[in-house]
N, C-alpha and C positions, 0 to 999 in steps of 0.2 A: 449455504451461506454460514460463515463463522462470526455471527451477530447475536449471541444469546443475550436475553434480557438480563439474566444473572449467570454469568459464566460458571460460579461455584455451584450452581444448582444442576448444571448439566455435564460438569467435568468432575469425575471421582477425585477426591482428595488424596494425596499420596503421603505416606509416612516419611518421616525425616530419614535421611540416609542416602545410599547410592542406589540408582537403579540401573541394571545391567542394560547395555545398548549394543545390538547386534553390528557386526562389520558393515560398513556400507551405509550406516544411518547416521543422521546428524539430529542432534537435539538442540532446541532454543527455547528461551522463555519468551512467551507472548504476553504482551501487556494490553488489556482493554482500557480504552478511555472515552470519556463521554462529556457532553455538555448539555444543559438543559434550556439555555437562552442564548441569543446571539451575543458574541464577544465583541470587544473592542477590536477594531482592525490593527493588524501588525504595521509597523512602519515600512513603507515602500521605498525603493531607491526611485530617485527623480531624474537620474542621468542615464538611465538605461531603457530602452523602448521594448517592452514585452507586450503581446497581444495574446488573447485567448479566443479560440474558435471551437463552436460546438461541431461535433461530428456525429450526425445521425447515422445509424447502422455502419459502423467502422468496417472497413476491408479487414478481414482477418490476418493476412500477411502484413498488412501495415500496422496493425495493432501489435501484432507479436514482435515485429521489429522494433518499435518504439519502446515497448514493455521491457524487451531484451537490453536494449541500449542503456535504459535508465537502470534496471535492476540486477544484471548479471553479476556485477561486483558484489552484490549483496545476496546472491543465490536467490533472486526471485525467480521462482519456477512454476508456480501453480497455473498460470495460463499457458505455459509452454508444453505441459504434459497432458493436458486434456484434449480431446480431438476436436475437429471443427464444429460439429454439432452441438457439443457441450459449451464451446466458447460463444457460438452465435446465440445460443439461448439466453446466455447472460448479457452480452454487451448489445444484442439487437432487442432485447425486452424493453417495451415501452417506458417502464419504470426505472430503467438505468440510463444516466446520462453520461456521454463520454465527451471530453473537452481536451484539445490539445494547446499546449503553450507554444507560441511560435516566437523566435528570435532570430533577426536578420534573415528571414526568409525560409528558416529551417524549422522543422518540428523538434522541440527539444524538452518538452515536458507533457505530462499525461495526468489528466484529473478524471477520475470515475466516481460518480455519485450513485448510490444504490437505494431506491426508495421502496424496494419490493416488499420490505418489512415494516410497512407503515404502521404505527407513526414515527417509528425510527428511521432516520436517514443514516447511511453508512458512507463514510469515505472509503470506497473500496481500494482505491490506488491514488496516491498523489506523490508525485516525484518529477525530478528533473534529471537530466543527463550529467554525467560528471563534469562536462565542460562548464556547466552553469552552477555547480555547487559553490556557495559563497558569495553569488553574484547578486543575491537579493530575489532571485527569481522563485525561490520557495516561499518567501513571504507574499509576494505578488500572487502566486498560485493559491495559497492558503486563503488569502482576503477573497479571491473570486469563488473558492469553494464554499466559503461561508455564505456568500451573498446568494449563490445558486442552491445550497443545501436549505437555507433557511427560507427561501422564497416560497416553498410549499408548505411552510408552517408545521414542520414536524414537532412531536413532543420532545425529541432529544436527537443530537447528532453524535454518532460515535465513529471510532477509528481503532485500529489496533495495529501494532507493530511488534517486532521481536528482536532478540538479541543478535540475530544475523544482519539486521539492518544497520543503517548509518548509526554510529555511536551517539550522535547528537539528536536523533529522531524523537526519542521521548521527550526531552528537553524542549525541543521545538514545538511539539504538539501542546505541552503544557503552557508554554508562553503564549500559544495561540488561543488559549481558553479551556483546553481539555483537562479534565481530571480522571486519573486512573481509578478503576474500580474492580479490576479483577485481573488475574494472571493465571496462565496454564503452560504446561509443558507440551511443545509441539514436536513431534518426530517426523522425519521425511527421510526418503532417499536421497544421498548425496547426488546431485545432478551432474557433477563432474564424473562420477563413476559410472553413471547410465549413458553419458554422451549427449545429455541434453544441453549441458553448459561445458565449455572447454575447461581442460584440467588446469589451465594457467589462470584461471579467474579466481576471485576471492582468496588471495593468498594469505590473508589473515585468519582462514579457517583451515586448519591443516587436514590434508586428505589420509584418512585412516583406512587402509585396505586388509582384506583378510590375508 
């Protein structure tokens, strides 16, 4: 779990300047955000019908399909590269809650809340498919996330995002009541080069090959 109580205490601080990056790797800046009390809810749309459904012990194929549809344009890859046993150990854990946002009978959003590091609750993943970006679905989903996360009365709720995510992600989290408290550099294999995600995805991130 990438949920350090103090990210600076666990991640070595780098000197200013450039750090070499091997071919095939991607680097991003991860930002950790937190809140210590329930926030005011975001304004939700009143003319669109969204619903949220709990999914106990999600089917792994269903979960990966929804995860991919939501995140592949931002190179979400973490749940696509671990094996079935590792994925099940997370999303079938009794302290991990999974919800799906439904719109017009379709599964179009994912909310995962991780309580394993109590008294911290982490929004492991919160997102909607590209078709619903800008529709207000994100605000609906965040309000439900806050209701479910704070229902267990944690000491804090945290989330993290990175510069490969939607460019409005950090601003959205801050409007929802989160405050940044740490940053880190994350390096991963480019999933378009490993075949995990199609090469045509995330055109905003250039592919650099050896």
